[in-house]
N, C-alpha and C positions, 0 to 999 in steps of 0.2 A: 239077168243084168241087175247088178246092185246100183241103186239110184241114191244119189246124195244131192243136196241142194241148199239154196239160201232163201230165207223168207225175210221180207222187209218191204218198205215203200218210201220213195221210189227206188228202183234198182238200176237205173240207166248207167251209173258210174261204177258198177260192181267190178271188183278185182277178182272175186272168188271163182267165177266160172272159167275165165281164161287161165287162172293159176292151176286149178285142178284138172282141167282138160289137158293142159300141157304136161302136168305131172303124170297123168295116166298114160299118155303117149310115150314120154321119156322112160318111165319105169316099166313099160310093157304090161300095163294092167288093162286087159281088153274087156273085162266083165264089169266095168264101172263107168258111170256117167254122172255128170254134175249139171244141174239145171237151176234156173232162176225162177222163183215163185213170188211174183208181186202180189202181196196181200195188203190192200188198203185198210182192211179191218181184220183184227185178230180172230174175230168170230168165224171167219171163213177157214180157220186152221183145221178143225175136225174134218170138213169136207175135202180139204186138200189131202189129208192122210188117207181118207176113205177111197179116194180116186187114184192114189199112188201106193199100192200095197207093197211095192218093192223098195220103198224108201227105207234106207238103213241109218242115215245120219243127216242132220240138218244144222246149218249155221243160221244164226239169227242176228239181224242188224236193225238199225233204227226204223220204225219206232217201237219195235216189239220185244226188246230185251227184258223188260219187266212184265209186260202184259202176257207174254207166253207162259209165264210161270204157273198161272192158274190151270193150265191144261196138262201139266206134267205129273207123272206118278211119283217121281223121286228127284231130289236135288242133292248134289254132292255138297259137302260142308262149305267149301269155298264159295260156291254159287249162292248158297243160303246166306252166308255172312255178307257177301257183296250186295245181294238183292238184285242180281241181274244174271241172265243166262244168254250166252251167245253160241252154245253148242248143245245139240240134243242127239243122244244115241237111242235108236229104236231097237229094243232087245226083247224078242218074243212078245211083241205087241205093247210092251211097256215103254214109256217115254222117260228117259233119264236126262236131267239137265246139268250142265257144267258151265264153268266160266274159264275160257282159255285166254281171254283178254288180259287178265291180271298177271299170270306168269309170263306171258309174252311181253307185256309192258315192262315188267321187272327186269327181265333179261336184257331188253333193249336199252332201258334207262341206265342200267349199271355200267354199260360199256364206257360211258364218258363221265361217270359220277365221281366227284372228289369229296374228301371229308368236309370241305367248307360248304358243300351243298346240303346243309343241315336244316334249311328252312325253305319251304316251297310256297309260291303263289299259284293257286289253281284257278285258272280262268274259265268260268262257266260252272254251272251246278246241275247240269242235265245228267242223263243216264251214262254218258261217256265218262263222267267224273267218278262214278262209283268204283270201278276197278282201279283207277288211279289212286284214290283215297285209301283203298284197302292195302295197296302196295306201299304207299308212303308210311302208313301206320306200322306195317310189318318191318320196314327199314328204319323205323325210329326217326323219320323226318317230320318235323313240325310243319303244319300247313295252314294256309289262310285262303278261304274262298274269296274270289273277286267276281262281281257280276254287275250288270247294269242297274239292278234293283237292290236296294239295301234291305237286309233282313237279318234275323238273328244269326250271328256267326259269319255274316257275309258283309264285306265292305264293297263300296262302289269304286269304279275306275278313277273317279274324281278325287277319292280319298287317298290315292297312292302318292305318298310323299317321297322325297329323296332318301329319307331315313329308312322307310319301309323297303324301297328298292335295294338299298345298300345291305340291309339285313337278310332279305330273301333272295338268295342267289340262284335258286332254281325256279323257273317260270314255265308252267305247263299249260298249253292251250288245249282245253277240252271243248271249245266251241267250234262250229263249222266255218267260222270267219276265215276267209282266204282260200276256201276250197273251190274247185272248179264248179260252175263257170264264173263265180263272183270272186275272181282272183285278186281284184284290187282292194278287197276289204281286209281289215286286220283289227285285232283287239286294241283298244285305245289306251295302252299303257305309256308312261313317260320313258320312251326309248333312250332319250338323251342321258339318262342316269345309269344306263347299263355299262358294265365293265367287262374286260376279258375273263373275269372270274365267273361271270354269269353263264348259266346253262339254260338255253331256250329249247324246250321240247314241244313239238307240235304233233298232235294226234292225226292231223291232216297229212295225207301222202300225195295228193294230186292237187296242185303242182308239187314237185319234189322240194321246191324252195318257195314257200309262201312269203307274203309281204312281212309277216311276223318274223320269220327266220331271216329274211334279207335285212330287215332293220336291226336285228340282233347282230348279224354278221358285220354290218357297218360299224358297230361299236366294239368289234373284236370278240364278241361272245361265242361260246361253244354252242353249236346248233345241231339239232337232229329232228328228222321228220318221222312220221308214223309207219313208214314202209316196213322196217324190220319187225315191228310189232305185229303188223298185218300178216306177214309171212309166218311169224312165230305162232300166232293164234291158229292159222290154217294148218300148220304141221301138227300142232298139239291136238287139234280137232281130229285129224286123220288118225293119230295114235289112239285116241279115245274110241273112234268108230271101229277100229280094228282090234281093240283089246278084249 
C-alpha cells in the first residue's frame, strides 16, 4: 500500500484527505491511501517518517511550509526561489521538496485576469504570500504589501487611500481572515472605493464566499476564492509523486 499524507497543525478543516480518498476511489487506485498527520512541532517529522516506511508523498500546510525545508535532501528551483515547500516526494529514501502552490495559483488567477490588473495589493505577509509574490513577479505585476503592522515595504490598512485603491485593481487576500469558523471577519480595506474593474482573489476556500468576496461583489468587482488553486496544487502534487 502506497501511503500519502498531509502534515500541518491544526488539520481539522483539511480538504486533502477527502479529495484524495475520493480520487483513489473514482480512478480505481486500490493500492493508495491518504492520511492526515497533525504535527504541532516540525521536530516530530523524522519520527513520523521512521514509523511510516511506506510513505511516498507528503503535502505540507501551515505552519510547516518553511520549517520543513531543513529536513529535505533536495529542493526544486521554484521551491528554492519561493522559500516554501508544500509537496514532498520520497524517492529511494531521499526527500525532494517542491512548491505546487505557485503554478496552481497562477493558473487559477489568470482565468479572470485582465491587462488593467497590472498592480496588486497583497494583504498579509505570512507564508501564504510567498507563492503569490513569486507568481506576480513572473507575470510582471507590480505589488504592494498591506499589513496591520507597518514595516519596510509594507503599508498599513489605514494608509490605503482612494488613489491607491484606484491604482491597484488586483487585491489578493493571503490572510486567514474570513475562513471557517471565524467567517464574520474580513481584511479592513476601504471597500467603498472598489469598482467593477477590481479583481478580489481570496486564498480562503471555506466558506466559498467570504465577507471579503461578498463586499467586493456588492461593488461589482470580479471575485474568486482559493478552491481552484487548492485542487490545482493537489493534482500537481499527484503528478510529482508519480513522476
